[in-house]
N, C-alpha and C positions, 0 to 999 in steps of 0.2 A: 578525626576519628569516623570511623565508618557510619553512615547514615542508615545503615541496614542491621537487621538481625544477622544471626548466624544462617548459613545455607540450611535449607531443608525443604519439606514437601507440605503443601498446603491444599485443603479441599476447595474447590470452585464449584460454581453450580452445575458445570458439565463435566467434571472429571477431577484431576489431581495436576496441580501445579507443583513444579520442582524448581527452586533456586540454588544455581551453582555459582560459587565464588570463581572469578578469573584470576589467578594467581600470579599472572604477568601484569594485571593492571589494578592500581590501589583500590579502587572503588567500581571496579567492572563486574557485571553480574548477566548471566545466561539465564533466561525463563524458558522453561519447556513444558508444554502442556502435554498430558499423557504420554512423555517420551518423546514428543516431537517439538524439535527447537523452535521456539517462537519468535524471541526476541532478545538482543542484547543491547545492555543499557550501560552507560558510563557516566555515573553519578557526578564525576568531577569534571566531565567534558562531554556535553550533550550533543557536541558535533562530531563525536566518533561514531561511524556508521560501520560496525564490523560485518555486518552479512551483505554478501555481494549485490544482492538485488534490492537490499535498503539503501546501499551506497548510489545504485544506479538512477533510484527514485529522487535521491539528493542531487544528483548532478541534474536531472531534468529541473527539478525545483530552481537550484542554483541558476540555471540558464533561462528561466522563463522572464527574469525581471532583472535589472541592477541589484546588485549586493546591497542589502539593507533594506530595500522597497518590500512595502508589504505584500503579502500573499494570503488573502483570506482563504483559509482552507477546510474542508469538511472532511474528517477521517471516518472510514467505515470499517470498524475494528480498531481495539485499543492494544491489547497485550499489554505489553511494557511499555508503551506509550513514547518508543524512542523517536518516532517522526514528529509528533507534535512537539516534544522537547526541541529537536532540531529546528522546526520553523520558529520556535519561541525565541531560541537563542540567536538565530542568523538573520530573522525579519521581525524585530519585537513588536512592531505595531500591527502585526497581523491579528486579524480575530479568527478563532479557532473554535470547533466543534467536533467532538469524537462521539461516536454511536458504538457502544459495547454493550451487547446483549447479556453478558455474565456480570452479575452484581458482585459477586464475590472475588472475580479478577479483579474489578476496579479498586475494591476495598484493599486487595493484596498489592496492587500498583501503589495505593496511598500508604499504607502502613509501612512497606518492605523496599520501595523503590522510590520514595521521596516526591510522588505525584502531588502537586498543588495546583488547584485550580484557581482561576482568577477572572474576571471578567472579559479578559481576552482568551482564555482557555476554559471552555466549558464542556463538561463529559454528561451525557445522557445515556442511563441504562435502558436500551430499546434495541429492538431489531433494526439493522441499519437500513433496509426497505423502508419500513415504517417512519424511520427518522427523516430520510430523505424526502419521502412524500409531504412530510409537514413542513418542509423548509420553504421559505419564499422565493419567488422567480428571481432569477439573474442575480443572486446574492453572494455567491463566491467565484474566487479565481482558479482554485483548485478542488477537485475531489480526488482522494485517494482510496481505492478499495484494497484492503489486506485483512479480509476476514475470511476465516478458515474454520471447519469442523474438521479435525484431523488434517488429511491432506488435500481435502477438498474444499473449494468455495460452495456455499450453499447455491442451489439452483436457481433461487428466486433473485440472485443479486448478480447473474449471469446474463439474462434475456434483454432482449431489444426493448422491451417494453420499460425495463429498468433503465437501460442507458438512456432511453428518451426522458425518463425522470432527471437524471444526472444531467442531462443538457439543458433541461428546465431551469435547474439551480445554478447552474454556470453562467458566468457572465459570458458577453459575445466572444471574446477571446480567450474563455477559460479552459481548462485542460483536464482529463480525466485519466488518471493513472491506475492500472490493475496489476496486481500481481498474480501471477498463475503458476503453478506446480503441474508439470506434466511429463510424461515418459513417453520415449519413442513409440510410434511416428506422430507424437504431438496432437492427437485427436482434440484435445480439450482447447489447447492453444489456438488450433487452427478455426474452430467453431467460434471461439471468443474474437478471434481478429475479424472473422466475417461479420459478426455481431457489430462489433465496434464501427466497422466500415459503414453498415447501414444508417449509423446515426451521424458519424463525424467524418469530415471531409479530408483531415490529414491524420496520418497515424505514424508511429515509430514502434518497434518492437526491439527490445535489448534484452541480451541473453548470452550465453557463453557459446562460442563456435562450435564447442564438442556436442552440446545441446541441439544446436542445428543440424549437425551431422548425424543425430540420432545415436549418440553413443553412451547416453546416460540420461537419468531423471534429474530434473533441476528446474529452476525458476527462469521464468520470462517476466518482464515488466512490460505491458501493453500501455501505449499513450494515444490518446485520441483528442482532438480540438477541431473546432470549424474555423480556428485561425492557423497560419503557417508555423510549424514547431522549429525549435533551433537545433535543427538535426545536426549541423556540423559541430556546434559547441558541445552537444551530449556526446557524440562520437569522439572527440577528442578527450572529454573527460573521462568517458567509460574506458577507453583504452589505457588510461594511466593507472587504473586500479590495481590493487593487488591482484585481483582476478579480472583480466582485461574482458569488457564486455564487446560484443559486435552490434551494431546499432542497423537496423533496416528501416528505409523510407516507406512511404505509403506503396509505391509500386511492387518492391521487393516484399514488403508484408503481405500483400493480396497475392503474390506468387506463392509465398508460403501457406497462404490459406487454402488456395486451389479452389476445389469444387466444394468446399465444407458449408453446411446449411447454418442460416442465421438460428439463433436460439431463440425460443420464444416462449411466452406462458402458457401453462396448460390451459386447454378450452375450458370454460366453466360448464358445469352440466347443464343441458338444456332443461 
């Protein structure tokens, strides 16, 4: 029997959420926020990653450590909590924290999408930057930023000062993953790549070839670390997906960034 109620719309602190049933999957659900697809959750199989960019993030997570080995992870943005469920299912001993600023969205995930917090999966209703700033240093293996207001990542989560805070909470070989949505000629992604490179030695960019060619709007996953990244393993995995992804290493990523400027916090008033 389904563990959710019927499809419908639900108020959140910042708009309207809509749950739609996937007619092809017994307990699959699509979450939209103000009409924008946000998350897909299969309550019977938390390893099903339906959105291509989420699958690419999963490919990176799979490649970072041997199967089943823990990856302590901080998630910036909750939505339907697809990736926290994935980590909990594939790496059961991982410690996770999720920062989601929309309290009603968290309540919806609990009541309609079966979210259950545990000592290994904690949820904090707060702004992601504030949450990261309060974390202890060198605590996490992975930080995943998948936080949007509409189609945009909040500005204060894109700057070099924030990336430095992320680096602070990561362990020495930790990895930062960012979901970016952009359209040709990729002005947002180019500046975010330049910003990550100012903080992390190694980069990967994962996206569809058509997006790199400037043919359409879509998602790019940016990956930064001060340890070498598993580029070959991620490249193989991304190529096998239902939507084949292309992977750029550090040098090619910086070619894509070109002369884009690093993003910084606004200057405080004198």
